[in-house]
NUGUNU-722405 format. One record per residue (C-alpha): residue number from 1; residue in one letter; chain; x, y, z. Coordinates in steps of 0.5 Angstrom, whole numbers, plus 500, padded with zeros to 3 digits. Layout:
residues N
(pt NUM,A,A,(X,Y,Z))
...
This chain:
residues 451
(pt 1,X,A,(349,491,364))
(pt 2,X,A,(351,496,358))
(pt 3,X,A,(358,498,361))
(pt 4,X,A,(359,491,363))
(pt 5,X,A,(358,489,356))
(pt 6,X,A,(363,494,353))
(pt 7,X,A,(368,492,358))
(pt 8,X,A,(368,485,356))
(pt 9,X,A,(368,487,349))
(pt 10,X,A,(374,491,350))
(pt 11,X,A,(378,486,353))
(pt 12,X,A,(376,481,348))
(pt 13,X,A,(378,486,342))
(pt 14,X,A,(385,487,346))
(pt 15,X,A,(386,479,347))
(pt 16,X,A,(385,479,339))
(pt 17,X,A,(390,484,338))
(pt 18,X,A,(395,481,342))
(pt 19,X,A,(394,474,339))
(pt 20,X,A,(393,476,332))
(pt 21,X,A,(400,478,331))
(pt 22,X,A,(403,472,334))
(pt 23,X,A,(398,467,330))
(pt 24,X,A,(400,470,324))
(pt 25,X,A,(407,469,326))
(pt 26,X,A,(407,462,328))
(pt 27,X,A,(404,460,321))
(pt 28,X,A,(410,463,317))
(pt 29,X,A,(417,460,316))
(pt 30,X,A,(423,464,315))
(pt 31,X,A,(427,462,309))
(pt 32,X,A,(434,463,309))
(pt 33,X,A,(439,462,303))
(pt 34,X,A,(446,459,303))
(pt 35,X,A,(449,460,297))
(pt 36,X,A,(456,459,294))
(pt 37,X,A,(462,459,298))
(pt 38,X,A,(461,459,306))
(pt 39,X,A,(465,465,308))
(pt 40,X,A,(465,470,314))
(pt 41,X,A,(460,474,310))
(pt 42,X,A,(455,468,310))
(pt 43,X,A,(456,466,317))
(pt 44,X,A,(454,473,320))
(pt 45,X,A,(448,473,315))
(pt 46,X,A,(446,466,317))
(pt 47,X,A,(447,468,325))
(pt 48,X,A,(443,474,324))
(pt 49,X,A,(437,471,320))
(pt 50,X,A,(436,466,325))
(pt 51,X,A,(436,471,330))
(pt 52,X,A,(431,475,327))
(pt 53,X,A,(427,468,326))
(pt 54,X,A,(427,467,333))
(pt 55,X,A,(425,474,335))
(pt 56,X,A,(420,475,330))
(pt 57,X,A,(416,469,332))
(pt 58,X,A,(416,465,326))
(pt 59,X,A,(414,457,327))
(pt 60,X,A,(421,455,324))
(pt 61,X,A,(427,457,319))
(pt 62,X,A,(428,454,313))
(pt 63,X,A,(435,454,310))
(pt 64,X,A,(436,452,303))
(pt 65,X,A,(443,450,301))
(pt 66,X,A,(447,450,295))
(pt 67,X,A,(454,450,296))
(pt 68,X,A,(461,447,295))
(pt 69,X,A,(463,448,302))
(pt 70,X,A,(468,453,305))
(pt 71,X,A,(472,455,311))
(pt 72,X,A,(471,451,317))
(pt 73,X,A,(471,457,322))
(pt 74,X,A,(465,460,318))
(pt 75,X,A,(462,453,318))
(pt 76,X,A,(463,452,325))
(pt 77,X,A,(459,459,327))
(pt 78,X,A,(453,457,322))
(pt 79,X,A,(453,450,326))
(pt 80,X,A,(453,454,333))
(pt 81,X,A,(447,458,331))
(pt 82,X,A,(443,453,328))
(pt 83,X,A,(444,449,335))
(pt 84,X,A,(442,455,339))
(pt 85,X,A,(436,457,335))
(pt 86,X,A,(430,459,338))
(pt 87,X,A,(426,456,332))
(pt 88,X,A,(426,449,329))
(pt 89,X,A,(431,449,323))
(pt 90,X,A,(430,445,317))
(pt 91,X,A,(436,444,312))
(pt 92,X,A,(434,443,305))
(pt 93,X,A,(439,442,299))
(pt 94,X,A,(435,445,293))
(pt 95,X,A,(433,446,288))
(pt 96,X,A,(434,440,284))
(pt 97,X,A,(442,440,282))
(pt 98,X,A,(444,443,288))
(pt 99,X,A,(450,440,292))
(pt 100,X,A,(452,441,300))
(pt 101,X,A,(459,439,299))
(pt 102,X,A,(464,439,304))
(pt 103,X,A,(463,444,310))
(pt 104,X,A,(456,445,307))
(pt 105,X,A,(455,437,309))
(pt 106,X,A,(456,439,317))
(pt 107,X,A,(451,445,316))
(pt 108,X,A,(446,440,313))
(pt 109,X,A,(447,435,318))
(pt 110,X,A,(446,440,324))
(pt 111,X,A,(439,442,323))
(pt 112,X,A,(433,439,326))
(pt 113,X,A,(430,436,319))
(pt 114,X,A,(435,435,314))
(pt 115,X,A,(432,434,307))
(pt 116,X,A,(434,434,299))
(pt 117,X,A,(431,435,293))
(pt 118,X,A,(431,430,287))
(pt 119,X,A,(438,430,283))
(pt 120,X,A,(442,433,289))
(pt 121,X,A,(448,431,292))
(pt 122,X,A,(451,431,299))
(pt 123,X,A,(458,429,302))
(pt 124,X,A,(466,430,300))
(pt 125,X,A,(467,433,306))
(pt 126,X,A,(475,431,307))
(pt 127,X,A,(479,437,310))
(pt 128,X,A,(484,441,305))
(pt 129,X,A,(488,447,305))
(pt 130,X,A,(485,454,303))
(pt 131,X,A,(488,453,296))
(pt 132,X,A,(485,445,296))
(pt 133,X,A,(492,442,297))
(pt 134,X,A,(493,437,302))
(pt 135,X,A,(495,438,309))
(pt 136,X,A,(502,436,312))
(pt 137,X,A,(500,429,315))
(pt 138,X,A,(500,431,323))
(pt 139,X,A,(496,437,322))
(pt 140,X,A,(492,433,317))
(pt 141,X,A,(490,428,322))
(pt 142,X,A,(489,432,328))
(pt 143,X,A,(484,437,324))
(pt 144,X,A,(481,430,320))
(pt 145,X,A,(480,427,327))
(pt 146,X,A,(477,433,330))
(pt 147,X,A,(472,434,324))
(pt 148,X,A,(470,426,324))
(pt 149,X,A,(468,427,332))
(pt 150,X,A,(464,433,330))
(pt 151,X,A,(460,430,324))
(pt 152,X,A,(459,424,328))
(pt 153,X,A,(456,428,334))
(pt 154,X,A,(451,432,329))
(pt 155,X,A,(449,425,325))
(pt 156,X,A,(448,421,332))
(pt 157,X,A,(444,427,336))
(pt 158,X,A,(439,427,330))
(pt 159,X,A,(439,420,329))
(pt 160,X,A,(442,419,322))
(pt 161,X,A,(448,415,319))
(pt 162,X,A,(454,417,323))
(pt 163,X,A,(458,412,320))
(pt 164,X,A,(457,415,313))
(pt 165,X,A,(458,422,316))
(pt 166,X,A,(465,419,318))
(pt 167,X,A,(466,416,311))
(pt 168,X,A,(465,423,308))
(pt 169,X,A,(470,426,312))
(pt 170,X,A,(476,421,312))
(pt 171,X,A,(474,418,305))
(pt 172,X,A,(471,424,301))
(pt 173,X,A,(464,420,301))
(pt 174,X,A,(459,423,297))
(pt 175,X,A,(451,420,295))
(pt 176,X,A,(445,423,292))
(pt 177,X,A,(438,424,295))
(pt 178,X,A,(436,417,293))
(pt 179,X,A,(441,414,297))
(pt 180,X,A,(441,419,302))
(pt 181,X,A,(434,417,304))
(pt 182,X,A,(435,410,303))
(pt 183,X,A,(441,408,307))
(pt 184,X,A,(440,405,314))
(pt 185,X,A,(439,409,318))
(pt 186,X,A,(439,415,313))
(pt 187,X,A,(444,420,311))
(pt 188,X,A,(438,426,311))
(pt 189,X,A,(431,425,313))
(pt 190,X,A,(427,427,307))
(pt 191,X,A,(427,427,299))
(pt 192,X,A,(422,433,297))
(pt 193,X,A,(421,436,291))
(pt 194,X,A,(418,443,293))
(pt 195,X,A,(417,446,299))
(pt 196,X,A,(409,444,300))
(pt 197,X,A,(412,437,299))
(pt 198,X,A,(417,438,304))
(pt 199,X,A,(412,441,310))
(pt 200,X,A,(407,436,308))
(pt 201,X,A,(412,430,310))
(pt 202,X,A,(415,434,316))
(pt 203,X,A,(407,434,318))
(pt 204,X,A,(407,427,319))
(pt 205,X,A,(411,427,325))
(pt 206,X,A,(416,422,323))
(pt 207,X,A,(421,420,317))
(pt 208,X,A,(420,413,314))
(pt 209,X,A,(424,409,319))
(pt 210,X,A,(419,412,325))
(pt 211,X,A,(424,417,328))
(pt 212,X,A,(420,423,330))
(pt 213,X,A,(422,429,328))
(pt 214,X,A,(423,434,334))
(pt 215,X,A,(426,440,337))
(pt 216,X,A,(429,440,344))
(pt 217,X,A,(424,434,345))
(pt 218,X,A,(418,437,343))
(pt 219,X,A,(414,435,336))
(pt 220,X,A,(415,441,331))
(pt 221,X,A,(409,445,329))
(pt 222,X,A,(405,444,323))
(pt 223,X,A,(408,447,318))
(pt 224,X,A,(403,446,311))
(pt 225,X,A,(400,452,309))
(pt 226,X,A,(405,457,312))
(pt 227,X,A,(407,463,309))
(pt 228,X,A,(414,464,307))
(pt 229,X,A,(418,470,309))
(pt 230,X,A,(424,471,305))
(pt 231,X,A,(430,473,310))
(pt 232,X,A,(435,475,305))
(pt 233,X,A,(442,478,305))
(pt 234,X,A,(443,486,305))
(pt 235,X,A,(446,489,299))
(pt 236,X,A,(452,490,303))
(pt 237,X,A,(453,483,304))
(pt 238,X,A,(451,481,297))
(pt 239,X,A,(457,485,295))
(pt 240,X,A,(462,483,300))
(pt 241,X,A,(460,475,299))
(pt 242,X,A,(462,476,291))
(pt 243,X,A,(469,478,294))
(pt 244,X,A,(469,470,297))
(pt 245,X,A,(471,468,290))
(pt 246,X,A,(479,466,290))
(pt 247,X,A,(479,469,283))
(pt 248,X,A,(477,476,285))
(pt 249,X,A,(481,476,291))
(pt 250,X,A,(487,475,287))
(pt 251,X,A,(485,480,282))
(pt 252,X,A,(484,485,288))
(pt 253,X,A,(491,483,291))
(pt 254,X,A,(494,484,285))
(pt 255,X,A,(491,491,283))
(pt 256,X,A,(493,493,290))
(pt 257,X,A,(500,491,290))
(pt 258,X,A,(501,495,283))
(pt 259,X,A,(497,501,285))
(pt 260,X,A,(501,502,291))
(pt 261,X,A,(508,501,287))
(pt 262,X,A,(505,506,282))
(pt 263,X,A,(504,511,288))
(pt 264,X,A,(511,510,290))
(pt 265,X,A,(515,511,284))
(pt 266,X,A,(510,517,281))
(pt 267,X,A,(505,520,287))
(pt 268,X,A,(498,521,284))
(pt 269,X,A,(494,519,290))
(pt 270,X,A,(489,515,285))
(pt 271,X,A,(493,509,285))
(pt 272,X,A,(495,509,292))
(pt 273,X,A,(488,510,295))
(pt 274,X,A,(485,505,290))
(pt 275,X,A,(491,500,292))
(pt 276,X,A,(490,500,299))
(pt 277,X,A,(482,499,299))
(pt 278,X,A,(483,493,294))
(pt 279,X,A,(488,490,299))
(pt 280,X,A,(483,491,305))
(pt 281,X,A,(477,489,301))
(pt 282,X,A,(481,483,299))
(pt 283,X,A,(483,481,306))
(pt 284,X,A,(476,481,308))
(pt 285,X,A,(474,477,302))
(pt 286,X,A,(479,472,303))
(pt 287,X,A,(477,471,310))
(pt 288,X,A,(484,473,313))
(pt 289,X,A,(481,480,316))
(pt 290,X,A,(475,479,320))
(pt 291,X,A,(469,483,318))
(pt 292,X,A,(468,488,323))
(pt 293,X,A,(476,489,323))
(pt 294,X,A,(476,490,316))
(pt 295,X,A,(470,495,316))
(pt 296,X,A,(473,499,322))
(pt 297,X,A,(480,500,318))
(pt 298,X,A,(476,502,312))
(pt 299,X,A,(472,507,316))
(pt 300,X,A,(477,510,319))
(pt 301,X,A,(481,510,313))
(pt 302,X,A,(476,514,309))
(pt 303,X,A,(475,519,315))
(pt 304,X,A,(482,520,315))
(pt 305,X,A,(482,521,307))
(pt 306,X,A,(477,526,308))
(pt 307,X,A,(481,530,313))
(pt 308,X,A,(487,530,309))
(pt 309,X,A,(483,534,303))
(pt 310,X,A,(483,540,308))
(pt 311,X,A,(491,541,307))
(pt 312,X,A,(493,537,301))
(pt 313,X,A,(491,539,294))
(pt 314,X,A,(488,533,291))
(pt 315,X,A,(483,535,286))
(pt 316,X,A,(478,531,290))
(pt 317,X,A,(481,524,289))
(pt 318,X,A,(482,524,297))
(pt 319,X,A,(475,525,297))
(pt 320,X,A,(472,520,293))
(pt 321,X,A,(477,515,296))
(pt 322,X,A,(474,517,303))
(pt 323,X,A,(467,516,301))
(pt 324,X,A,(469,509,297))
(pt 325,X,A,(473,507,304))
(pt 326,X,A,(467,509,308))
(pt 327,X,A,(461,506,304))
(pt 328,X,A,(465,499,304))
(pt 329,X,A,(467,499,311))
(pt 330,X,A,(459,501,312))
(pt 331,X,A,(458,494,308))
(pt 332,X,A,(462,490,312))
(pt 333,X,A,(459,493,319))
(pt 334,X,A,(452,492,316))
(pt 335,X,A,(449,485,319))
(pt 336,X,A,(442,486,318))
(pt 337,X,A,(437,482,314))
(pt 338,X,A,(432,484,310))
(pt 339,X,A,(426,485,309))
(pt 340,X,A,(423,491,313))
(pt 341,X,A,(426,496,318))
(pt 342,X,A,(422,492,323))
(pt 343,X,A,(427,486,323))
(pt 344,X,A,(433,490,322))
(pt 345,X,A,(438,490,327))
(pt 346,X,A,(445,493,324))
(pt 347,X,A,(452,495,328))
(pt 348,X,A,(452,501,324))
(pt 349,X,A,(446,504,322))
(pt 350,X,A,(445,505,314))
(pt 351,X,A,(442,512,315))
(pt 352,X,A,(448,514,319))
(pt 353,X,A,(453,511,314))
(pt 354,X,A,(449,515,308))
(pt 355,X,A,(449,521,313))
(pt 356,X,A,(457,521,314))
(pt 357,X,A,(458,520,306))
(pt 358,X,A,(453,526,304))
(pt 359,X,A,(456,531,309))
(pt 360,X,A,(463,529,307))
(pt 361,X,A,(461,530,299))
(pt 362,X,A,(458,537,301))
(pt 363,X,A,(464,539,305))
(pt 364,X,A,(469,537,300))
(pt 365,X,A,(464,540,295))
(pt 366,X,A,(465,547,299))
(pt 367,X,A,(472,546,300))
(pt 368,X,A,(474,545,293))
(pt 369,X,A,(469,551,291))
(pt 370,X,A,(472,555,295))
(pt 371,X,A,(480,553,293))
(pt 372,X,A,(477,554,286))
(pt 373,X,A,(474,561,287))
(pt 374,X,A,(481,563,291))
(pt 375,X,A,(485,561,285))
(pt 376,X,A,(481,565,280))
(pt 377,X,A,(480,572,283))
(pt 378,X,A,(484,571,290))
(pt 379,X,A,(491,572,292))
(pt 380,X,A,(493,565,290))
(pt 381,X,A,(494,567,282))
(pt 382,X,A,(497,574,284))
(pt 383,X,A,(504,575,281))
(pt 384,X,A,(509,576,287))
(pt 385,X,A,(511,582,282))
(pt 386,X,A,(505,585,283))
(pt 387,X,A,(506,587,290))
(pt 388,X,A,(512,592,288))
(pt 389,X,A,(509,599,290))
(pt 390,X,A,(504,597,294))
(pt 391,X,A,(503,598,301))
(pt 392,X,A,(505,593,307))
(pt 393,X,A,(505,593,314))
(pt 394,X,A,(511,590,319))
(pt 395,X,A,(508,585,323))
(pt 396,X,A,(515,584,327))
(pt 397,X,A,(521,588,328))
(pt 398,X,A,(525,588,321))
(pt 399,X,A,(532,589,323))
(pt 400,X,A,(534,588,317))
(pt 401,X,A,(529,582,316))
(pt 402,X,A,(523,580,319))
(pt 403,X,A,(515,579,317))
(pt 404,X,A,(511,583,313))
(pt 405,X,A,(504,583,311))
(pt 406,X,A,(502,585,304))
(pt 407,X,A,(497,583,299))
(pt 408,X,A,(493,579,304))
(pt 409,X,A,(499,574,306))
(pt 410,X,A,(504,574,310))
(pt 411,X,A,(511,575,307))
(pt 412,X,A,(519,575,309))
(pt 413,X,A,(521,582,309))
(pt 414,X,A,(528,585,309))
(pt 415,X,A,(530,592,310))
(pt 416,X,A,(535,596,306))
(pt 417,X,A,(535,602,310))
(pt 418,X,A,(535,603,318))
(pt 419,X,A,(531,598,323))
(pt 420,X,A,(523,598,322))
(pt 421,X,A,(519,597,328))
(pt 422,X,A,(513,593,328))
(pt 423,X,A,(506,596,326))
(pt 424,X,A,(510,601,322))
(pt 425,X,A,(506,602,315))
(pt 426,X,A,(511,600,309))
(pt 427,X,A,(512,600,302))
(pt 428,X,A,(514,594,298))
(pt 429,X,A,(520,597,293))
(pt 430,X,A,(523,590,291))
(pt 431,X,A,(522,583,290))
(pt 432,X,A,(527,578,291))
(pt 433,X,A,(525,571,290))
(pt 434,X,A,(520,570,296))
(pt 435,X,A,(522,576,300))
(pt 436,X,A,(520,583,300))
(pt 437,X,A,(524,589,300))
(pt 438,X,A,(521,594,304))
(pt 439,X,A,(522,601,307))
(pt 440,X,A,(517,605,311))
(pt 441,X,A,(512,609,308))
(pt 442,X,A,(514,617,307))
(pt 443,X,A,(521,616,307))
(pt 444,X,A,(526,620,303))
(pt 445,X,A,(526,615,297))
(pt 446,X,A,(518,614,297))
(pt 447,X,A,(517,617,291))
(pt 448,X,A,(510,614,290))
(pt 449,X,A,(505,620,287))
(pt 450,X,A,(499,622,292))
(pt 451,X,A,(492,621,289))
C-alpha cells in the first residue's frame, strides 16, 4: 500500500510539473510594440515575436500600434505573420494620441481583434511613392486596386466595415476611435483606454453588434487577469530601426559619398572606410538592401578589413573599421526578441559576434604591438648605411648581381670583383641606393681588423 501511494503521488507530482508551466503560459499575453515607420526591421521583429509567442504557449499576442505607416512590402510581411500566427492576435492602437496610418491600417484590420484607445485615429491609407509623391496614373491604378482588394478582404473576413476600408485607400479617409466603433459595421471592434479594459471587453465574447470574437473558428481564451510579457526589439534592431528615418538615411548617403570622394583624392583609410559603411547602412535603413544581404556584406567587409591590417600599415584604422562593420552586420543578422535567452533564436549568435570582435581586437593589438617593437629596436629603423663593413651571406650566385642576406633582411647585391657563389660569406663594402656592394670575406681588399 505504501509503495502504491508513493507511485500515485509521484505520478501526480509529475503531471503537476508538466501542467503548471503550460497553465502559467496560458495565462500570459505577449506584448509587441509596433512603433514608428513600418520597415523591414519592424517586419522581422514582429515575425519573430509572433513566432516566440506561439512557441511560448502564450494565450494571445497584443500588438500596440502607433505608426504613420511605411513600406508596403514590409506591411505585407507583418500581415502574413498575423494571419499565420499560432495564437490570437489583438491589435490595439494606443496609447491615447496614437495613430494607425496608411500601412498600419492594414496591420490593424488583419488582427483577430482590433481595438483603439480614446483620441486615436486610423486610416489615410492611400498608396504613394517612397518620398510621398503621387504615382504615375497606370501604376497608381494597379497598386491602388491591389491594395483595395487586400484591405476589403481583411475587413470582410473579420466582419468589419469593408466600404470604409476601401475609402481609406481610394480617398485617404480617416476616422477617430469614437467614429470607428459606431459605424455599421464598425471599423474596429472595441474602444478601450487600458489593457485591463480591453481584456474585459474581449472576455464578453462579442462586440456591441453581436459579432463574436473568434480565432480560427474557436472562441478566444479568457484574458482578464493575464500577465503581460513584453517581447521587445533587441538593441541591434532598435539601432537599425532608427535609420529608417528618411532624414538619417539621407545624411548617411551624403557622408558616404563625400567620404569615398575624399579617399579618392587623398587616401587616408578613415574616410573611405567610414563612407563605405555609411552607404551600406543607409541602404539597409532605406529598405533598398535586405537585412540579411546587408548584414552579410558588412560582416564579410569587416573580415576583409581585418585581413588587410596584416599587410597594410593603417595604424589601426582598418581594425577599427572592420570591428564596426562586423558589429553592424551582426545587428542586421540578429533577429531575436527579448527578454531571456530561452526565447531568443538568432540567425547569428550574439556570443559568436562578440567572440569575433574580441579575437579581432586582440589580434590587431598583438600585430600593432609587434610592428611598434620592430620599429623601435629592430631592423626597420636601422639606417642602410649601418650595414657597411658588416657581414653578409650570398643567397644566390652574384655574377655580378644577385641576392645577399645582411642585417636580418634580404637585399639586392652586386660584386665589383669576381663572381661569387651561393653561400659565400661576404662583407658589405658600400651601399648604392638600395643595393649592397659586397665582396667575399677575407679577400685582398678586406682590411677589417680582427678582434
